[in-house]
C-alpha positions in Angstrom: 0.0 0.0 0.0 1.2 3.5 -0.8 1.9 5.9 2.1 0.0 8.7 0.3 -3.1 6.5 0.0 -3.0 5.5 3.7 -2.6 9.2 4.7 -5.6 10.2 2.4 -7.7 7.4 4.0 -6.9 8.7 7.5 -7.6 12.3 6.6 -10.9 11.3 5.1 -11.8 9.4 8.3 -11.0 12.5 10.5 -13.1 14.7 8.1 -16.1 12.3 8.4 -15.8 12.3 12.2 -15.8 16.1 12.2 -18.8 16.3 9.8 -20.7 13.7 11.8 -20.2 15.6 15.0 -21.6 18.7 13.4 -24.7 16.8 12.4 -25.2 15.5 15.9 -24.8 19.2 17.1 -27.5 20.3 14.7 -29.5 22.3 17.2 -26.4 24.0 18.7 -25.4 25.1 15.2 -28.6 27.0 14.5 -31.0 24.3 13.4 -32.7 24.8 10.1 -31.3 28.3 9.7 -27.7 27.3 10.6 -24.8 26.2 8.4 -25.7 22.6 8.2 -28.2 23.0 5.3 -25.4 24.6 3.3 -23.0 21.9 4.4 -25.4 19.2 3.4 -25.6 20.7 0.0 -21.8 21.1 -0.2 -21.2 17.4 0.7 -23.9 16.2 -1.6 -22.8 18.2 -4.7 -19.1 17.5 -4.0 -19.8 13.7 -4.1 -22.1 14.0 -7.1 -19.6 16.0 -9.2 -16.6 14.2 -7.8 -18.0 10.9 -9.0 -19.2 12.3 -12.3 -15.8 13.9 -13.0 -13.6 11.3 -11.4 -14.9 8.0 -12.9 -14.0 8.8 -16.5 -11.0 11.1 -16.0 -9.4 10.0 -12.8 -9.6 10.4 -9.0 -7.3 13.5 -8.9 -9.6 15.4 -11.3 -12.7 14.1 -9.5 -11.4 15.2 -6.1 -10.3 18.7 -7.1 -13.1 19.5 -9.4 -15.7 17.9 -7.2 -14.8 19.8 -4.1 -14.5 23.2 -5.8 -17.7 22.8 -7.8 -19.6 21.3 -4.9 -18.9 23.9 -2.3 -19.3 26.9 -4.6 -22.6 25.6 -5.9 -23.8 25.0 -2.4 -23.1 28.6 -1.4 -25.0 30.0 -4.4 -27.9 27.6 -4.1 -28.3 28.1 -0.4 -28.7 31.8 -1.1 -31.3 31.1 -3.7 -33.2 28.8 -1.3 -33.4 31.7 1.2 -34.9 33.8 -1.7 -32.1 36.3 -1.6 -30.8 38.0 -4.8 -28.0 36.5 -6.8 -24.4 37.6 -6.0 -22.8 40.4 -8.1 -20.0 40.2 -10.6 -17.3 40.1 -7.9 -18.6 37.0 -6.3 -19.4 35.4 -9.6 -15.8 35.9 -10.7 -14.5 34.5 -7.5 -16.7 31.3 -7.9 -15.6 31.0 -11.5 -12.0 31.3 -10.5 -12.4 28.6 -7.7 -14.0 26.2 -10.1 -11.5 26.9 -12.8 -8.6 26.4 -10.3 -10.2 23.0 -9.4 -10.1 21.9 -13.0 -6.6 23.1 -13.4 -5.4 21.4 -10.2 -7.1 18.1 -11.2 -5.3 18.2 -14.6 -1.9 19.3 -13.4 -0.5 15.9 -12.4 -1.1 14.3 -15.8 -0.7 17.3 -18.2 1.7 19.6 -16.5 1.6 23.1 -15.0 1.4 25.0 -18.3 -1.6 23.1 -19.7 -3.4 23.2 -16.3 -2.9 26.9 -15.9 -4.1 27.7 -19.4 -7.1 25.5 -19.1 -8.0 27.0 -15.7 -7.8 30.5 -17.1 -10.0 29.7 -20.1 -12.5 27.9 -17.8 -12.6 31.0 -15.5 -13.1 33.4 -18.4 -15.8 31.2 -19.9 -17.7 31.0 -16.7 -17.6 34.7 -16.1 -19.0 35.3 -19.6 -21.8 32.8 -18.9 -22.6 34.6 -15.6 -22.8 37.9 -17.5 -25.4 36.3 -19.8 -27.5 35.0 -16.9 -26.3 31.4 -17.0 -25.6 30.5 -13.4 -26.3 27.6 -11.0 -29.4 29.4 -9.7 -30.9 29.9 -13.1 -34.6 28.9 -13.1 -34.2 27.7 -9.5 -37.0 25.6 -8.1 -36.8 22.9 -5.3 -39.0 19.9 -6.3 -39.6 16.4 -5.0 -38.4 15.0 -8.3 -35.5 15.6 -10.7 -36.0 18.1 -13.6 -34.0 20.0 -16.2 -35.3 22.8 -18.3 -34.7 23.5 -22.0 -32.5 26.5 -21.1 -30.4 24.5 -18.7 -30.0 21.7 -21.3 -28.9 24.3 -23.9 -26.4 25.8 -21.5 -25.0 22.3 -20.8 -24.5 21.8 -24.6 -22.8 25.1 -25.0 -20.6 24.3 -22.0 -19.6 21.0 -23.5 -18.5 22.7 -26.8 -16.7 25.4 -24.8 -14.6 22.9 -22.8 -13.8 20.9 -25.9 -12.4 24.1 -27.4 -10.6 25.0 -24.2 -8.9 21.6 -24.1 -7.8 21.9 -27.7 -6.4 25.5 -27.2 -4.6 24.4 -23.9 -2.9 21.6 -25.7 -1.8 23.9 -28.6 -0.6 26.7 -26.4 1.1 24.5 -23.8 2.6 21.7 -25.8 2.3 22.8 -29.5 0.0 19.9 -30.2 -3.5 18.7 -29.3 -5.5 15.6 -28.8 -9.0 15.5 -30.2 -9.8 12.4 -28.2 -8.8 14.0 -24.9 -10.6 17.3 -25.8 -13.8 15.4 -26.6 -13.4 13.4 -23.4 -12.9 16.4 -21.1 -15.7 18.4 -22.8 -18.2 15.6 -22.7 -17.4 14.7 -19.1 -17.8 18.2 -17.8 -20.8 18.9 -20.0 -22.6 15.6 -19.1 -21.7 15.8 -15.4 -23.1 19.3 -15.1 -26.2 18.4 -17.1 -26.8 15.5 -14.8 -26.2 17.7 -11.8 -28.7 20.2 -13.1 -31.2 17.4 -13.5 -30.8 16.3 -9.9 -30.5 19.8 -8.4 -34.3 20.4 -7.8 -34.6 17.2 -5.8 -31.3 17.8 -3.9 -32.6 21.2 -3.0 -35.9 19.9 -1.8 -34.2 17.2 0.2 -31.8 19.7 1.9 -34.7 21.9 2.9 -36.9 19.0 4.2 -34.4 16.9 6.2 -36.0 15.8 9.5 -33.9 16.5 12.6 -33.9 12.9 13.8 -32.6 11.7 10.4 -29.8 14.2 10.6 -28.7 12.7 13.9 -28.7 9.2 12.5 -26.7 10.4 9.5 -24.2 12.0 11.9 -23.8 8.7 13.8 -23.2 6.9 10.4 -20.6 9.4 9.4 -18.8 9.1 12.7 -18.7 5.3 12.5 -17.5 5.5 8.9 -14.8 7.9 9.9 -13.7 5.6 12.8 -13.5 2.7 10.3 -11.3 4.7 7.9 -9.0 5.9 10.6 -8.5 2.4 11.9 -7.1 1.3 8.6 -3.6 2.7 9.5 -3.6 0.6 12.6 -4.7 -2.5 10.9 -1.9 -1.9 8.3 0.7 -1.8 11.1 -0.8 -4.7 13.0 -0.9 -7.0 9.9 2.6 -5.8 8.8 1.3 -4.6 5.4 4.3 -3.3 3.5 4.2 0.4 2.6 5.8 2.1 -0.4 
């Protein structure tokens, strides 16, 4: 087993313990109007996009892009759920930068700093342009007890797919003097389809986040703590069973 993998498992276990404790302390953290509703969204969207990005492209891309997309989306959607106006250009640009940085960080290991940096910049600029045209995560926001995607959201996902295909081609040309149509299609389709699927599930996730019963939150907290304990114990089992580390 690799040392980095073992360390990542232990960190994940500690994080789950912390998260589980927060769910158990639901009332102390403000109840329905506290931060847990936003945190629930953040965790849910991070897992959703992490799996959607990570399965086809790799775990590094899934982890970086999933976390940055999940937490920024949660902040924006939580504001919409409270029926507050959308953020202005400054916040929109910041969210775009964070998500673009997540894409770049996820691609850095396999494609190098130059490619990752160019792709992150193009992604950030593209998202800011989309925001300026009214295309944002809260577009046509509506919490529902079933998944749904509107025609405008589907069109935006299609445009996003084409945009990321072009961004991948340009990044390859500018960074390496060459390009891969296969990779450009892959990264564009992965981001486009993952976000389209996310848009499809968003109404139900939003309804779920706003209608979580308090008792279920406590049970969920216990499950998270037990899961975290299990992950943290892996390092001790590795030592006890004399599993070689690399």
